[in-house]
FIKOLLO-252072 format. One line per field, with one value per residue (C-alpha): residue number from 1; residue in three letters; x, y, z. Coordinates in steps of 0.2 Angstrom, whole numbers. Last residue first. Layout:
<voses>
nr <- [NUM / ...]
rest <- [ALA / ...]
east <- [X / ...]
north <- [Y / ...]
up <- [Z / ...]
</voses>
This chain:
<voses>
nr <- [614 / 613 / 612 / 611 / 610 / 609 / 608 / 607 / 606 / 605 / 604 / 603 / 602 / 601 / 600 / 599 / 598 / 597 / 596 / 595 / 594 / 593 / 592 / 591 / 590 / 589 / 588 / 587 / 586 / 585 / 584 / 583 / 582 / 581 / 580 / 579 / 578 / 577 / 576 / 575 / 574 / 573 / 572 / 571 / 570 / 569 / 568 / 567 / 566 / 565 / 564 / 563 / 562 / 561 / 560 / 559 / 558 / 557 / 556 / 555 / 554 / 553 / 552 / 551 / 550 / 549 / 548 / 547 / 546 / 545 / 544 / 543 / 542 / 541 / 540 / 539 / 538 / 537 / 536 / 535 / 534 / 533 / 532 / 531 / 530 / 529 / 528 / 527 / 526 / 525 / 524 / 523 / 522 / 521 / 520 / 519 / 518 / 517 / 516 / 515 / 514 / 513 / 512 / 511 / 510 / 509 / 508 / 507 / 506 / 505 / 504 / 503 / 502 / 501 / 500 / 499 / 498 / 497 / 496 / 495 / 494 / 493 / 492 / 491 / 490 / 489 / 488 / 487 / 486 / 485 / 484 / 483 / 482 / 481 / 480 / 479 / 478 / 477 / 476 / 475 / 474 / 473 / 472 / 471 / 470 / 469 / 468 / 467 / 466 / 465 / 464 / 463 / 462 / 461 / 460 / 459 / 458 / 457 / 456 / 455 / 454 / 453 / 452 / 451 / 450 / 449 / 448 / 447 / 446 / 445 / 444 / 443 / 442 / 441 / 440 / 439 / 438 / 437 / 436 / 435 / 434 / 433 / 432 / 431 / 430 / 429 / 428 / 427 / 426 / 425 / 424 / 423 / 422 / 421 / 420 / 419 / 418 / 417 / 416 / 415 / 414 / 413 / 412 / 411 / 410 / 409 / 408 / 407 / 406 / 405 / 404 / 403 / 402 / 401 / 400 / 399 / 398 / 397 / 396 / 395 / 394 / 393 / 392 / 391 / 390 / 389 / 388 / 387 / 386 / 385 / 384 / 383 / 382 / 381 / 380 / 379 / 378 / 377 / 376 / 375 / 374 / 373 / 372 / 371 / 370 / 369 / 368 / 367 / 366 / 365 / 364 / 363 / 362 / 361 / 360 / 359 / 358 / 357 / 356 / 355 / 354 / 353 / 352 / 351 / 350 / 349 / 348 / 347 / 346 / 345 / 344 / 343 / 342 / 341 / 340 / 339 / 338 / 337 / 336 / 335 / 334 / 333 / 332 / 331 / 330 / 329 / 328 / 327 / 326 / 325 / 324 / 323 / 322 / 321 / 320 / 319 / 318 / 317 / 316 / 315 / 314 / 313 / 312 / 311 / 310 / 309 / 308 / 307 / 306 / 305 / 304 / 303 / 302 / 301 / 300 / 299 / 298 / 297 / 296 / 295 / 294 / 293 / 292 / 291 / 290 / 289 / 288 / 287 / 286 / 285 / 284 / 283 / 282 / 281 / 280 / 279 / 278 / 277 / 276 / 275 / 274 / 273 / 272 / 271 / 270 / 269 / 268 / 267 / 266 / 265 / 264 / 263 / 262 / 261 / 260 / 259 / 258 / 257 / 256 / 255 / 254 / 253 / 252 / 251 / 250 / 249 / 248 / 247 / 246 / 245 / 244 / 243 / 242 / 241 / 240 / 239 / 238 / 237 / 236 / 235 / 234 / 233 / 232 / 231 / 230 / 229 / 228 / 227 / 226 / 225 / 224 / 223 / 222 / 221 / 220 / 219 / 218 / 217 / 216 / 215 / 214 / 213 / 212 / 211 / 210 / 209 / 208 / 207 / 206 / 205 / 204 / 203 / 202 / 201 / 200 / 199 / 198 / 197 / 196 / 195 / 194 / 193 / 192 / 191 / 190 / 189 / 188 / 187 / 186 / 185 / 184 / 183 / 182 / 181 / 180 / 179 / 178 / 177 / 176 / 175 / 174 / 173 / 172 / 171 / 170 / 169 / 168 / 167 / 166 / 165 / 164 / 163 / 162 / 161 / 160 / 159 / 158 / 157 / 156 / 155 / 154 / 153 / 152 / 151 / 150 / 149 / 148 / 147 / 146 / 145 / 144 / 143 / 142 / 141 / 140 / 139 / 138 / 137 / 136 / 135 / 134 / 133 / 132 / 131 / 130 / 129 / 128 / 127 / 126 / 125 / 124 / 123 / 122 / 121 / 120 / 119 / 118 / 117 / 116 / 115 / 114 / 113 / 112 / 111 / 110 / 109 / 108 / 107 / 106 / 105 / 104 / 103 / 102 / 101 / 100 / 99 / 98 / 97 / 96 / 95 / 94 / 93 / 92 / 91 / 90 / 89 / 88 / 87 / 86 / 85 / 84 / 83 / 82 / 81 / 80 / 79 / 78 / 77 / 76 / 75 / 74 / 73 / 72 / 71 / 70 / 69 / 68 / 67 / 66 / 65 / 64 / 63 / 62 / 61 / 60 / 59 / 58 / 57 / 56 / 55 / 54 / 53 / 52 / 51 / 50 / 49 / 48 / 47 / 46 / 45 / 44 / 43 / 42 / 41 / 40 / 39 / 38 / 37 / 36 / 35 / 34 / 33 / 32 / 31 / 30 / 29 / 28 / 27 / 26 / 25 / 24 / 23 / 22 / 21 / 20 / 19 / 18 / 17 / 16 / 15 / 14 / 13 / 12 / 11 / 10 / 9 / 8 / 7 / 6 / 5 / 4 / 3 / 2 / 1]
rest <- [LYS / LYS / GLY / THR / LEU / TRP / GLN / ASN / GLN / LEU / LYS / GLN / GLU / GLU / ALA / THR / PRO / SER / SER / LYS / PHE / GLN / LEU / SER / GLU / MET / THR / MET / LYS / ASP / LEU / ILE / ALA / LYS / GLY / LYS / LEU / GLU / MET / LYS / THR / ASN / ASN / ARG / LEU / ILE / THR / VAL / THR / VAL / ASN / GLN / GLY / GLU / LYS / ILE / THR / LYS / SER / TYR / ASP / ILE / PHE / ALA / GLN / VAL / ASN / GLN / ILE / ASN / ILE / THR / LYS / GLY / ASP / LEU / ALA / VAL / VAL / GLU / ASP / THR / ALA / LYS / PHE / GLY / ILE / SER / LYS / ALA / PHE / PRO / SER / LEU / ALA / SER / SER / GLU / ASP / PHE / VAL / PHE / THR / ASN / ASN / LYS / ASP / ASN / TYR / GLY / THR / GLN / ASN / PRO / ASP / LYS / ILE / PHE / TRP / PHE / ILE / PRO / PRO / THR / GLU / GLN / LYS / LYS / ILE / GLU / VAL / GLY / VAL / MET / SER / LEU / TYR / LYS / GLU / TYR / PRO / THR / PRO / GLU / SER / GLY / ALA / ILE / TYR / LYS / ASN / TYR / PHE / ASP / LYS / VAL / GLN / PRO / TYR / GLY / THR / VAL / ALA / VAL / LEU / GLU / ASP / VAL / LEU / GLN / ASP / ASP / LYS / PHE / PRO / LYS / ASN / GLU / GLY / PHE / ARG / GLN / SER / LEU / LYS / ARG / ILE / MET / ASP / ARG / TYR / GLY / MET / GLU / GLY / ASN / SER / LEU / LYS / ARG / LEU / GLU / ILE / ASP / LEU / CYS / MET / ALA / LEU / LEU / ALA / GLY / LYS / GLU / TYR / VAL / ASN / ARG / TYR / GLN / ASP / LYS / TYR / GLU / ASP / LYS / LEU / VAL / ASN / LYS / SER / MET / VAL / THR / PHE / PRO / MET / THR / ASP / ASN / TYR / ASN / LYS / SER / ASN / ALA / ILE / LYS / GLU / SER / MET / ARG / GLN / LEU / PHE / GLU / ASN / LYS / THR / ILE / LEU / GLY / GLU / GLN / ILE / GLN / PHE / LEU / ASN / ALA / PHE / TYR / GLU / THR / GLY / GLY / GLU / TYR / MET / TRP / LEU / HIS / GLN / SER / MET / LYS / PRO / ASP / ALA / TYR / ASP / PHE / TYR / HIS / ILE / GLU / GLU / SER / HIS / THR / LYS / LEU / PRO / ASN / VAL / THR / HIS / PHE / PHE / GLU / HIS / SER / VAL / VAL / ASP / THR / ILE / THR / LYS / ASP / ILE / ALA / GLU / LYS / PRO / MET / MET / GLU / PRO / LEU / VAL / VAL / SER / THR / SER / GLU / HIS / HIS / GLU / LEU / ALA / GLY / PHE / GLY / LYS / ILE / GLN / PRO / GLY / GLU / GLY / GLY / SER / LEU / TYR / LEU / MET / ILE / ALA / TYR / LYS / LYS / ASN / THR / ASN / MET / ASP / GLY / LEU / PHE / LYS / LYS / GLN / ALA / ILE / VAL / MET / LYS / GLU / LEU / ASN / ASP / LYS / PHE / ASP / ALA / ALA / LYS / TYR / LYS / GLY / THR / PRO / SER / TYR / VAL / GLY / LEU / VAL / LEU / ASP / MET / GLY / GLY / ALA / ASN / PHE / THR / ILE / TYR / ASP / PRO / LYS / THR / TYR / MET / LEU / PRO / SER / ASP / THR / VAL / LYS / ALA / TYR / ASN / ALA / LEU / THR / PHE / THR / ASP / THR / SER / GLU / SER / LYS / ASP / GLN / ASP / VAL / LEU / ALA / THR / THR / GLY / TYR / PHE / ASP / THR / PRO / LYS / GLN / ILE / ILE / LEU / GLN / TYR / PRO / VAL / ASP / GLN / MET / ASN / ASP / ILE / TYR / GLY / ILE / PHE / GLY / HIS / THR / ASN / ILE / LEU / TYR / VAL / LYS / GLY / GLU / GLU / ILE / ASP / THR / GLY / SER / PRO / SER / PHE / VAL / ALA / LYS / HIS / LYS / SER / THR / ASP / MET / GLU / ASP / ASP / PHE / SER / ASP / ASN / VAL / LEU / TYR / THR / VAL / LYS / SER / LEU / ASN / GLN / ALA / ASN / LYS / LEU / SER / TYR / THR / ASN / ASP / ASN / VAL / LYS / THR / PHE / ALA / ILE / GLU / LYS / GLY / LYS / ASN / ASP / PHE / PHE / LYS / ILE / GLY / GLU / VAL / PHE / ARG / GLY / TYR / ASP / ASP / VAL / SER / TYR / THR / GLY / PRO / VAL / THR / LYS / PRO / PHE / HIS / PHE / LYS / VAL / ASP / GLY / SER / LYS / MET / LYS / PRO / PHE / GLU / MET / THR / VAL / ALA / VAL / LYS / ASP / ASN / LYS / VAL / ASN / VAL / LEU / ASP / ILE / THR / THR / LYS / ILE / SER / GLN / ALA / ASN / LEU / TRP / PHE / THR / ALA / LEU / ILE / GLY / LEU / SER / LEU / ALA / ILE / LYS / LYS / MET]
east <- [886 / 878 / 887 / 873 / 883 / 898 / 887 / 876 / 890 / 898 / 882 / 880 / 899 / 897 / 881 / 889 / 884 / 872 / 869 / 885 / 883 / 890 / 905 / 909 / 926 / 928 / 943 / 950 / 958 / 962 / 962 / 976 / 972 / 986 / 993 / 989 / 988 / 981 / 982 / 972 / 980 / 971 / 985 / 983 / 966 / 964 / 960 / 963 / 967 / 966 / 973 / 966 / 978 / 964 / 947 / 937 / 918 / 916 / 923 / 909 / 896 / 904 / 903 / 885 / 881 / 886 / 871 / 866 / 884 / 890 / 908 / 916 / 919 / 934 / 943 / 940 / 936 / 939 / 948 / 955 / 973 / 978 / 979 / 992 / 992 / 1009 / 1002 / 1007 / 1002 / 984 / 983 / 989 / 976 / 980 / 978 / 969 / 980 / 976 / 958 / 951 / 942 / 930 / 927 / 913 / 924 / 912 / 903 / 919 / 915 / 922 / 929 / 932 / 920 / 931 / 943 / 960 / 960 / 958 / 946 / 945 / 938 / 942 / 927 / 924 / 931 / 921 / 926 / 913 / 920 / 912 / 904 / 899 / 907 / 923 / 923 / 926 / 942 / 950 / 944 / 951 / 968 / 978 / 993 / 1009 / 1021 / 1022 / 1018 / 999 / 996 / 1009 / 1015 / 998 / 989 / 1003 / 1002 / 983 / 986 / 993 / 975 / 971 / 962 / 968 / 986 / 987 / 982 / 995 / 1008 / 1003 / 1003 / 1021 / 1030 / 1019 / 1021 / 1003 / 996 / 988 / 978 / 964 / 963 / 974 / 968 / 949 / 952 / 961 / 947 / 934 / 945 / 946 / 927 / 924 / 936 / 926 / 924 / 912 / 909 / 918 / 932 / 945 / 933 / 926 / 944 / 948 / 932 / 936 / 954 / 948 / 936 / 950 / 962 / 947 / 946 / 964 / 963 / 951 / 951 / 969 / 972 / 970 / 988 / 997 / 1002 / 1010 / 1023 / 1037 / 1034 / 1036 / 1022 / 1016 / 1032 / 1026 / 1009 / 1018 / 1030 / 1016 / 1005 / 1018 / 1019 / 1013 / 996 / 1003 / 988 / 974 / 970 / 963 / 949 / 942 / 943 / 935 / 921 / 917 / 916 / 903 / 894 / 894 / 886 / 873 / 869 / 867 / 855 / 858 / 853 / 849 / 860 / 872 / 873 / 876 / 888 / 899 / 901 / 907 / 916 / 926 / 931 / 937 / 947 / 956 / 959 / 966 / 968 / 977 / 984 / 995 / 1013 / 1013 / 1019 / 1033 / 1028 / 1042 / 1033 / 1016 / 1025 / 1011 / 1014 / 998 / 999 / 1017 / 1014 / 1001 / 982 / 966 / 955 / 957 / 964 / 952 / 936 / 931 / 937 / 920 / 912 / 923 / 918 / 899 / 902 / 908 / 895 / 879 / 883 / 887 / 870 / 861 / 871 / 866 / 848 / 848 / 855 / 873 / 875 / 880 / 897 / 903 / 914 / 913 / 921 / 919 / 916 / 919 / 936 / 940 / 938 / 940 / 927 / 925 / 927 / 944 / 938 / 937 / 933 / 929 / 911 / 900 / 888 / 895 / 903 / 892 / 900 / 893 / 900 / 895 / 896 / 896 / 891 / 890 / 903 / 907 / 909 / 916 / 902 / 890 / 898 / 885 / 871 / 879 / 881 / 863 / 857 / 869 / 863 / 844 / 847 / 857 / 844 / 830 / 840 / 846 / 834 / 833 / 851 / 844 / 848 / 847 / 852 / 863 / 879 / 873 / 882 / 875 / 877 / 873 / 873 / 872 / 868 / 872 / 860 / 857 / 851 / 848 / 844 / 852 / 848 / 858 / 857 / 862 / 872 / 890 / 904 / 911 / 922 / 936 / 942 / 955 / 969 / 965 / 964 / 982 / 987 / 982 / 968 / 956 / 946 / 933 / 926 / 914 / 912 / 900 / 884 / 891 / 886 / 903 / 910 / 905 / 906 / 916 / 908 / 907 / 895 / 897 / 882 / 883 / 872 / 883 / 898 / 912 / 927 / 932 / 942 / 952 / 960 / 974 / 981 / 1000 / 1003 / 1011 / 1023 / 1039 / 1041 / 1029 / 1012 / 1002 / 984 / 974 / 976 / 977 / 960 / 950 / 940 / 928 / 922 / 906 / 896 / 899 / 917 / 922 / 937 / 939 / 951 / 957 / 956 / 939 / 946 / 962 / 976 / 982 / 999 / 1011 / 1019 / 1009 / 995 / 983 / 965 / 966 / 973 / 956 / 951 / 967 / 962 / 974 / 979 / 986 / 999 / 1001 / 1013 / 1013 / 1023 / 1041 / 1052 / 1063 / 1066 / 1085 / 1085 / 1069 / 1066 / 1051 / 1044 / 1030 / 1036 / 1054 / 1067 / 1060 / 1072 / 1066 / 1069 / 1057 / 1046 / 1043 / 1027 / 1034 / 1031 / 1040 / 1032 / 1033 / 1026 / 1019 / 1014 / 1009 / 1002 / 995 / 1012 / 1012 / 999 / 1013 / 1002 / 1012 / 1000 / 992 / 978 / 970 / 982 / 989 / 1002 / 1017 / 1009 / 1013 / 1028 / 1036 / 1054 / 1060 / 1077 / 1076 / 1068 / 1054 / 1043 / 1030 / 1012 / 1009 / 997 / 992 / 984 / 976 / 969 / 959 / 962 / 950 / 957 / 952 / 942 / 938 / 924 / 931 / 945 / 953 / 960 / 972 / 976 / 989 / 986 / 995 / 987 / 970 / 971 / 976 / 962 / 949 / 955 / 954 / 937 / 931 / 940 / 930 / 914 / 918 / 921 / 904 / 895 / 903]
north <- [630 / 617 / 606 / 609 / 613 / 622 / 631 / 638 / 643 / 652 / 662 / 666 / 672 / 683 / 691 / 694 / 683 / 690 / 677 / 668 / 649 / 640 / 629 / 624 / 625 / 617 / 623 / 609 / 607 / 588 / 582 / 574 / 561 / 555 / 538 / 519 / 505 / 488 / 472 / 458 / 447 / 444 / 453 / 468 / 469 / 484 / 490 / 509 / 516 / 535 / 546 / 564 / 577 / 586 / 580 / 565 / 568 / 566 / 548 / 544 / 550 / 539 / 524 / 528 / 531 / 513 / 506 / 492 / 491 / 488 / 493 / 490 / 503 / 498 / 514 / 514 / 496 / 484 / 496 / 486 / 489 / 491 / 510 / 508 / 514 / 518 / 529 / 546 / 542 / 538 / 554 / 565 / 557 / 544 / 547 / 532 / 523 / 506 / 509 / 508 / 496 / 498 / 482 / 470 / 456 / 448 / 464 / 473 / 491 / 505 / 523 / 534 / 547 / 550 / 559 / 562 / 544 / 537 / 550 / 565 / 581 / 600 / 611 / 618 / 634 / 640 / 645 / 649 / 647 / 656 / 650 / 661 / 652 / 662 / 662 / 643 / 646 / 659 / 650 / 633 / 641 / 624 / 623 / 627 / 612 / 610 / 596 / 597 / 614 / 626 / 617 / 610 / 627 / 636 / 622 / 624 / 643 / 638 / 636 / 628 / 614 / 599 / 605 / 612 / 595 / 586 / 598 / 593 / 574 / 575 / 567 / 551 / 548 / 545 / 528 / 523 / 506 / 512 / 529 / 545 / 561 / 556 / 552 / 569 / 578 / 569 / 573 / 591 / 592 / 584 / 597 / 611 / 621 / 634 / 643 / 659 / 649 / 655 / 654 / 637 / 631 / 637 / 630 / 613 / 615 / 619 / 603 / 592 / 598 / 595 / 577 / 574 / 583 / 571 / 555 / 556 / 560 / 542 / 539 / 549 / 535 / 527 / 540 / 536 / 517 / 517 / 510 / 528 / 534 / 541 / 547 / 555 / 564 / 569 / 575 / 587 / 587 / 603 / 598 / 584 / 574 / 577 / 593 / 584 / 578 / 595 / 600 / 583 / 587 / 604 / 596 / 584 / 598 / 608 / 593 / 591 / 610 / 609 / 594 / 576 / 564 / 578 / 573 / 588 / 586 / 567 / 568 / 580 / 568 / 552 / 564 / 571 / 554 / 550 / 566 / 562 / 543 / 544 / 562 / 566 / 549 / 556 / 553 / 535 / 520 / 507 / 490 / 476 / 459 / 465 / 477 / 487 / 492 / 502 / 508 / 514 / 520 / 533 / 532 / 535 / 519 / 511 / 527 / 536 / 532 / 515 / 522 / 531 / 514 / 512 / 529 / 525 / 509 / 519 / 534 / 526 / 509 / 517 / 526 / 510 / 501 / 515 / 514 / 495 / 496 / 490 / 474 / 465 / 474 / 479 / 472 / 477 / 469 / 479 / 475 / 479 / 488 / 484 / 494 / 489 / 492 / 497 / 489 / 484 / 477 / 458 / 445 / 429 / 422 / 416 / 430 / 445 / 451 / 457 / 453 / 463 / 457 / 470 / 466 / 478 / 477 / 488 / 499 / 514 / 528 / 544 / 547 / 553 / 553 / 562 / 552 / 536 / 540 / 545 / 529 / 520 / 528 / 525 / 507 / 504 / 512 / 502 / 485 / 485 / 474 / 462 / 456 / 449 / 454 / 447 / 429 / 427 / 426 / 439 / 436 / 447 / 446 / 461 / 459 / 474 / 476 / 494 / 505 / 517 / 503 / 485 / 472 / 457 / 451 / 439 / 427 / 410 / 400 / 407 / 410 / 427 / 432 / 445 / 449 / 463 / 451 / 439 / 453 / 459 / 441 / 440 / 439 / 429 / 414 / 408 / 391 / 388 / 370 / 359 / 365 / 362 / 373 / 380 / 396 / 407 / 425 / 436 / 450 / 440 / 433 / 414 / 403 / 388 / 373 / 363 / 365 / 373 / 368 / 385 / 384 / 399 / 398 / 411 / 420 / 424 / 442 / 440 / 427 / 436 / 432 / 418 / 421 / 418 / 415 / 414 / 431 / 440 / 432 / 441 / 425 / 427 / 410 / 408 / 396 / 377 / 379 / 397 / 403 / 422 / 432 / 450 / 466 / 471 / 466 / 477 / 465 / 466 / 473 / 458 / 448 / 454 / 460 / 447 / 453 / 450 / 433 / 424 / 436 / 433 / 416 / 401 / 395 / 377 / 374 / 365 / 370 / 362 / 359 / 365 / 357 / 372 / 372 / 373 / 384 / 388 / 403 / 406 / 423 / 430 / 427 / 428 / 420 / 402 / 391 / 377 / 359 / 351 / 337 / 324 / 322 / 319 / 336 / 344 / 348 / 362 / 360 / 373 / 367 / 384 / 400 / 414 / 423 / 424 / 438 / 450 / 465 / 480 / 495 / 506 / 496 / 500 / 491 / 476 / 472 / 460 / 449 / 430 / 426 / 412 / 415 / 403 / 399 / 387 / 399 / 398 / 387 / 376 / 380 / 380 / 371 / 379 / 370 / 378 / 369 / 379 / 379 / 380 / 364 / 355 / 361 / 348 / 357 / 374 / 368 / 383 / 377 / 387 / 382 / 394 / 397 / 392 / 374 / 381 / 394 / 381 / 369 / 383 / 388 / 370 / 368 / 384 / 379 / 363 / 373 / 384 / 369 / 362 / 378 / 380]
up <- [611 / 621 / 633 / 646 / 661 / 652 / 639 / 653 / 664 / 649 / 646 / 665 / 666 / 651 / 657 / 674 / 689 / 702 / 715 / 711 / 711 / 725 / 729 / 746 / 756 / 773 / 782 / 794 / 810 / 812 / 830 / 838 / 852 / 863 / 859 / 860 / 847 / 853 / 844 / 836 / 823 / 806 / 797 / 808 / 817 / 827 / 845 / 846 / 863 / 866 / 879 / 877 / 869 / 859 / 865 / 860 / 860 / 841 / 842 / 854 / 841 / 828 / 838 / 843 / 824 / 820 / 829 / 817 / 810 / 828 / 831 / 847 / 861 / 871 / 869 / 851 / 844 / 830 / 817 / 803 / 798 / 779 / 780 / 794 / 812 / 819 / 834 / 827 / 809 / 815 / 824 / 810 / 799 / 786 / 767 / 760 / 747 / 755 / 755 / 773 / 784 / 799 / 808 / 812 / 807 / 795 / 790 / 785 / 784 / 773 / 778 / 763 / 769 / 785 / 773 / 782 / 789 / 807 / 814 / 827 / 821 / 823 / 822 / 805 / 797 / 782 / 765 / 751 / 734 / 719 / 703 / 689 / 675 / 675 / 694 / 693 / 684 / 696 / 712 / 706 / 704 / 701 / 712 / 703 / 702 / 683 / 671 / 675 / 682 / 674 / 659 / 654 / 656 / 646 / 633 / 632 / 629 / 612 / 606 / 589 / 598 / 588 / 586 / 604 / 611 / 599 / 606 / 624 / 619 / 613 / 628 / 627 / 609 / 601 / 598 / 582 / 583 / 595 / 589 / 583 / 575 / 577 / 596 / 598 / 590 / 602 / 617 / 612 / 610 / 627 / 635 / 628 / 612 / 605 / 622 / 617 / 611 / 624 / 638 / 633 / 632 / 649 / 657 / 650 / 656 / 673 / 673 / 666 / 680 / 693 / 687 / 690 / 706 / 713 / 704 / 699 / 718 / 721 / 715 / 728 / 739 / 724 / 722 / 734 / 733 / 714 / 703 / 700 / 692 / 676 / 684 / 698 / 687 / 675 / 689 / 695 / 714 / 721 / 728 / 738 / 743 / 757 / 748 / 734 / 745 / 748 / 729 / 725 / 737 / 730 / 712 / 719 / 727 / 711 / 702 / 715 / 714 / 695 / 697 / 693 / 679 / 667 / 652 / 655 / 673 / 673 / 658 / 668 / 682 / 673 / 661 / 675 / 680 / 663 / 662 / 679 / 674 / 657 / 656 / 672 / 671 / 657 / 660 / 654 / 664 / 658 / 663 / 665 / 664 / 656 / 644 / 636 / 618 / 616 / 634 / 634 / 615 / 621 / 621 / 613 / 611 / 628 / 636 / 634 / 623 / 630 / 647 / 647 / 651 / 666 / 673 / 669 / 679 / 694 / 695 / 688 / 695 / 712 / 712 / 708 / 721 / 734 / 729 / 731 / 749 / 751 / 761 / 745 / 745 / 728 / 715 / 696 / 681 / 665 / 647 / 629 / 629 / 647 / 663 / 681 / 694 / 713 / 730 / 736 / 753 / 752 / 765 / 755 / 754 / 768 / 765 / 757 / 741 / 726 / 709 / 695 / 678 / 665 / 647 / 632 / 614 / 598 / 605 / 593 / 606 / 601 / 588 / 602 / 619 / 628 / 619 / 622 / 641 / 643 / 635 / 646 / 662 / 658 / 654 / 670 / 681 / 673 / 673 / 691 / 699 / 684 / 688 / 705 / 722 / 740 / 734 / 748 / 737 / 724 / 708 / 694 / 675 / 665 / 646 / 635 / 616 / 610 / 599 / 613 / 625 / 619 / 632 / 641 / 658 / 670 / 684 / 678 / 691 / 691 / 679 / 677 / 662 / 659 / 641 / 640 / 647 / 632 / 620 / 625 / 623 / 605 / 593 / 604 / 599 / 612 / 617 / 631 / 637 / 646 / 638 / 621 / 607 / 602 / 597 / 612 / 608 / 621 / 630 / 645 / 658 / 659 / 664 / 675 / 675 / 664 / 676 / 666 / 655 / 648 / 632 / 626 / 609 / 609 / 594 / 593 / 596 / 613 / 606 / 608 / 626 / 631 / 639 / 655 / 659 / 675 / 684 / 667 / 663 / 676 / 680 / 694 / 697 / 707 / 718 / 715 / 720 / 725 / 715 / 715 / 705 / 706 / 694 / 702 / 719 / 719 / 722 / 740 / 744 / 747 / 762 / 777 / 767 / 772 / 770 / 751 / 751 / 749 / 735 / 725 / 719 / 718 / 701 / 697 / 683 / 666 / 652 / 635 / 619 / 622 / 608 / 606 / 624 / 624 / 640 / 650 / 660 / 671 / 676 / 687 / 705 / 701 / 689 / 692 / 682 / 671 / 667 / 654 / 658 / 645 / 636 / 619 / 612 / 627 / 644 / 657 / 674 / 686 / 703 / 710 / 703 / 714 / 715 / 696 / 697 / 703 / 709 / 706 / 706 / 693 / 686 / 670 / 659 / 668 / 682 / 685 / 672 / 671 / 661 / 651 / 645 / 631 / 624 / 610 / 598 / 585 / 596 / 587 / 593 / 611 / 623 / 639 / 653 / 668 / 684 / 696 / 715 / 730 / 737 / 720 / 706 / 693 / 684 / 682 / 671 / 661 / 644 / 634 / 616 / 610 / 591 / 575 / 574 / 580 / 566 / 553 / 558 / 557 / 540 / 534 / 541 / 532 / 516 / 517 / 520 / 505 / 494 / 499 / 495 / 478]
</voses>
């Protein structure tokens, strides 16, 4: 019986390989910073074929056109003869009478090297991008390396990574061979391919179990400043708290974190953050950050991505479940997917004792202030559905501000209605039980489902007013229910390049200030034609020195209304000057504070809100 079972196993493996798309990524023979990819196909069912690279991928909300990083593409039949094709656009190739199509080969450039040049295309967000640095690191977000054929997205993929023998691949995937020079993985379909990032570098990783879940953390630190072990204690503490907070909503048995620290002689990048996947996340941060700042970012950002394992990765609409990589249709519900997830990433920290009550209020206060930089009357459902369009994409970052606040107010509303027995987390738990990873809901019926799982028709009123409607959310009203008041204070007018100075980043190679492309520009910046993608080199001839950055900031504070100002910038690596008269932002700062004498009902609801206890 044992011998027969072994033979059947070999036969099954042969059958699977014959029916799968064999994809080889060659990390050994890298030439001119380009990686060769070969895809071998099972027999075609149709003579007319369209081969695609993704226009965008789940978890990102921008048009990235990953096919633009591909060159030298060739298609071959089963006799090794090239097949003619038509390039439809950056991402799509059309082949006629290609029933004998057997293989495609091409070279992939990385997106990191292109990130500072936005003259032709918006930069790819770094954690969803790709990096190829021979002998150092390969960040393989698979959607940037691997394409698919129409109507074959559900065919299994056999992924083979040819790698240097002294490199280690951080991934949640399970290697199926014992060779030191290749890693082999089997993936159920193309969706699983794009859900499975890998990072190859010289070994620097740790593995441990936290809360019943096996974790691997792989780190790339270009100067060797940090090691994976440096972050273990903080990460372990965070994951245990998250698992406790989620309870039965999270069923992950394993999770992989790829931490890419940029710096040294590596590429210039600025899109710091993370991208979620079912069993992993890719994280990009600057190596120059102090360890305490990286620990805090891991707690805030990586926890956000981990909470995505609940929503939208395992509870989502049909638009996400049947994602169209070539012509994506977006869901209306970023308020829940991103906003609710961001709320969880803060709520779990107060409920599990990682931050204090006042720290939690400070975070919510900052979100209220930041949300005012966006259009407060734009319906969130409309913005979400159309987020890939130019007229809406600049509002996207509000999902982390107002989106989280909407979840907070809905949390308070539910607790008020239920006398503290039900909150936002309970609603999401019930929604995940009603649907799940393989059962999507209809996008336009979500609010009815929320009413069904909570039993409160008032949820629909909240949704229609503040999420699908144009009515600004009355934060003061909801916070008052939990014994919190808003204190308003006029601040001196300030001069800066973007509305929220806290969103300013630093490029240590150019000694410049940089900004996220979706940062809201200040009135002054708009008046001089400044772009969010510009890098600030100097202000009135005063350059930026990270060792004495306070001197630059102090000078900016001396600038008066109407003063002539010259800003030296880098735009697409070209230095230029922008001149104009200073415009100072007049701001009203709002801070949250606990009422000194809350009512008994307010105090009770506050305790339930901040502890999660009934």
